[in-house]
Backbone as JSON Lines, residues from 0, in Angstrom:
{"i":0,"aa":"X","n":[10.32,-15.88,7.44],"ca":[10.47,-14.54,6.88],"c":[11.51,-13.59,7.75]}
{"i":1,"aa":"X","n":[12.32,-13.0,7.22],"ca":[13.2,-12.06,7.92],"c":[12.41,-11.04,8.6]}
{"i":2,"aa":"X","n":[12.84,-10.52,9.65],"ca":[12.27,-9.37,10.3],"c":[12.27,-8.25,9.54]}
{"i":3,"aa":"X","n":[11.1,-7.42,9.67],"ca":[10.84,-6.21,8.91],"c":[10.35,-5.12,9.87]}
{"i":4,"aa":"X","n":[10.64,-4.0,9.6],"ca":[10.31,-2.84,10.51],"c":[8.69,-2.64,10.29]}
{"i":5,"aa":"X","n":[8.15,-1.82,11.3],"ca":[6.55,-1.65,11.17],"c":[6.32,-1.15,9.81]}
{"i":6,"aa":"X","n":[6.98,-0.13,9.27],"ca":[6.76,0.41,8.01],"c":[6.51,-0.63,6.95]}
{"i":7,"aa":"X","n":[7.49,-1.5,6.82],"ca":[7.47,-2.54,5.73],"c":[6.22,-3.7,6.17]}
{"i":8,"aa":"X","n":[6.12,-3.77,7.38],"ca":[4.91,-4.79,7.67],"c":[3.53,-4.35,7.31]}
{"i":9,"aa":"X","n":[3.47,-2.93,7.02],"ca":[2.09,-2.46,6.73],"c":[1.94,-2.31,5.26]}
{"i":10,"aa":"X","n":[2.66,-2.9,4.45],"ca":[2.75,-2.81,3.01],"c":[1.75,-3.86,2.37]}
{"i":11,"aa":"X","n":[1.09,-3.71,1.44],"ca":[0.16,-4.57,1.01],"c":[0.94,-5.39,-0.28]}
{"i":12,"aa":"X","n":[0.48,-6.58,-0.57],"ca":[1.08,-7.27,-1.62],"c":[1.04,-6.49,-2.98]}
{"i":13,"aa":"X","n":[0.01,-5.79,-3.06],"ca":[-0.39,-4.97,-4.3],"c":[0.77,-4.05,-4.46]}
{"i":14,"aa":"X","n":[1.12,-3.25,-3.4],"ca":[2.27,-2.29,-3.4],"c":[3.58,-2.89,-3.55]}
{"i":15,"aa":"X","n":[3.87,-3.88,-2.92],"ca":[5.14,-4.68,-3.12],"c":[5.32,-5.06,-4.57]}
{"i":16,"aa":"X","n":[4.3,-5.66,-5.17],"ca":[4.26,-6.17,-6.47],"c":[4.54,-5.02,-7.46]}
{"i":17,"aa":"X","n":[3.83,-3.96,-7.26],"ca":[3.95,-2.77,-8.12],"c":[5.46,-2.22,-8.09]}
{"i":18,"aa":"X","n":[6.16,-2.45,-7.17],"ca":[7.47,-2.11,-7.0],"c":[8.43,-3.07,-7.13]}
{"i":19,"aa":"X","n":[8.05,-4.17,-7.72],"ca":[8.98,-5.43,-8.02],"c":[9.65,-6.27,-6.7]}
{"i":20,"aa":"X","n":[8.98,-6.19,-5.7],"ca":[9.45,-6.76,-4.53],"c":[8.44,-8.08,-4.18]}
{"i":21,"aa":"X","n":[9.05,-9.04,-3.49],"ca":[8.15,-10.21,-3.31],"c":[7.45,-10.37,-2.08]}
{"i":22,"aa":"X","n":[8.22,-9.58,-0.98],"ca":[7.54,-9.55,0.26],"c":[8.11,-8.32,1.22]}
{"i":23,"aa":"X","n":[7.55,-8.33,2.3],"ca":[7.77,-7.19,3.1],"c":[9.4,-7.11,3.59]}
{"i":24,"aa":"X","n":[9.99,-8.28,3.82],"ca":[11.39,-8.38,4.1],"c":[12.17,-7.93,2.99]}
{"i":25,"aa":"X","n":[11.82,-8.21,1.69],"ca":[12.49,-7.53,0.51],"c":[12.51,-6.04,0.7]}
{"i":26,"aa":"X","n":[11.42,-5.54,0.95],"ca":[11.33,-4.07,1.04],"c":[12.29,-3.44,2.09]}
{"i":27,"aa":"X","n":[12.31,-4.3,3.28],"ca":[13.1,-3.77,4.36],"c":[14.56,-3.99,3.99]}
{"i":28,"aa":"X","n":[14.91,-5.04,3.41],"ca":[16.36,-5.13,3.01],"c":[16.73,-4.23,2.05]}
{"i":29,"aa":"X","n":[15.89,-3.66,1.2],"ca":[16.3,-2.91,0.1],"c":[16.33,-1.44,0.73]}
{"i":30,"aa":"X","n":[15.88,-1.34,2.04],"ca":[15.96,0.03,2.61],"c":[14.85,0.99,1.92]}
{"i":31,"aa":"X","n":[13.85,0.46,1.55],"ca":[12.8,1.34,0.82],"c":[11.69,1.45,1.54]}
{"i":32,"aa":"X","n":[11.57,1.16,2.93],"ca":[10.43,1.04,3.76],"c":[9.55,2.39,3.7]}
{"i":33,"aa":"X","n":[10.34,3.5,3.92],"ca":[9.55,4.8,3.95],"c":[9.02,5.2,2.65]}
{"i":34,"aa":"X","n":[9.76,5.0,1.61],"ca":[9.2,5.19,0.27],"c":[8.05,4.38,-0.06]}
{"i":35,"aa":"X","n":[8.08,3.1,0.2],"ca":[6.94,2.26,-0.23],"c":[5.67,2.46,0.87]}
{"i":36,"aa":"X","n":[6.03,2.93,2.05],"ca":[4.95,3.1,2.97],"c":[4.18,4.5,2.52]}
{"i":37,"aa":"X","n":[4.94,5.3,1.91],"ca":[4.24,6.57,1.4],"c":[3.38,6.13,0.23]}
{"i":38,"aa":"X","n":[3.87,5.25,-0.69],"ca":[3.14,4.71,-1.82],"c":[1.97,4.04,-1.36]}
{"i":39,"aa":"X","n":[2.06,3.21,-0.18],"ca":[0.97,2.53,0.18],"c":[-0.14,3.32,0.9]}
{"i":40,"aa":"X","n":[0.21,4.45,1.38],"ca":[-0.76,5.32,1.92],"c":[-1.42,6.08,0.92]}
{"i":41,"aa":"X","n":[-0.74,6.45,-0.25],"ca":[-1.52,7.15,-1.6],"c":[-2.43,6.02,-2.05]}
{"i":42,"aa":"X","n":[-2.07,4.74,-2.18],"ca":[-2.96,3.66,-2.66],"c":[-4.08,3.64,-1.91]}
{"i":43,"aa":"X","n":[-3.88,3.48,-0.56],"ca":[-5.25,3.44,0.4],"c":[-6.09,4.76,0.3]}
{"i":44,"aa":"X","n":[-5.47,5.93,0.24],"ca":[-6.09,7.0,0.09],"c":[-7.03,7.06,-1.16]}
{"i":45,"aa":"X","n":[-6.3,6.71,-2.31],"ca":[-6.99,6.7,-3.67],"c":[-8.19,5.7,-3.65]}
{"i":46,"aa":"X","n":[-8.02,4.41,-2.96],"ca":[-9.01,3.42,-2.94],"c":[-10.12,3.96,-2.19]}
{"i":47,"aa":"X","n":[-9.88,4.66,-0.97],"ca":[-11.05,5.19,-0.28],"c":[-11.83,6.41,-1.07]}
{"i":48,"aa":"X","n":[-11.03,7.17,-1.59],"ca":[-11.67,8.11,-2.46],"c":[-12.67,7.69,-3.56]}
{"i":49,"aa":"X","n":[-12.14,6.54,-4.21],"ca":[-13.0,5.86,-5.31],"c":[-14.2,5.36,-4.45]}
{"i":50,"aa":"X","n":[-14.01,4.79,-3.38],"ca":[-15.2,4.09,-2.66],"c":[-16.2,5.02,-2.34]}
{"i":51,"aa":"X","n":[-15.76,6.26,-1.75],"ca":[-16.61,7.45,-1.4],"c":[-17.45,7.86,-2.67]}
{"i":52,"aa":"X","n":[-16.58,8.01,-3.87],"ca":[-17.32,8.44,-4.97],"c":[-18.4,7.51,-5.47]}
{"i":53,"aa":"X","n":[-17.92,6.17,-5.43],"ca":[-19.1,5.13,-5.86],"c":[-20.27,5.28,-4.84]}
{"i":54,"aa":"X","n":[-20.03,5.54,-3.6],"ca":[-21.11,5.65,-2.62],"c":[-22.03,6.76,-3.04]}
{"i":55,"aa":"X","n":[-21.37,7.91,-3.4],"ca":[-22.09,9.09,-3.68],"c":[-23.08,8.79,-5.03]}
{"i":56,"aa":"X","n":[-22.41,8.07,-5.92],"ca":[-23.12,7.89,-7.17],"c":[-24.34,6.92,-7.07]}
{"i":57,"aa":"X","n":[-23.97,6.0,-6.06],"ca":[-25.25,5.04,-5.91],"c":[-26.2,5.69,-5.12]}
{"i":58,"aa":"X","n":[-25.9,6.75,-4.23],"ca":[-27.06,7.23,-3.38],"c":[-27.75,8.49,-4.23]}
{"i":59,"aa":"X","n":[-27.11,8.82,-5.3],"ca":[-27.82,9.85,-6.02],"c":[-28.71,9.22,-7.12]}
{"i":60,"aa":"X","n":[-28.75,7.99,-7.07],"ca":[-29.66,7.34,-8.16],"c":[-31.07,7.31,-7.69]}
């Protein structure tokens, strides 16, 4: 694998796939690291929010 910056290394396979990239090195070569890192952070935030919501639904039963 080609070297990639820290931002690109933090990207999940799901985020890469959603943006049509095969791997972290592709994101780095395309100079889209910051853009995709922001998308990754939104994805993680949304996933955490869904988990918190599910937990509140479970505890309210």
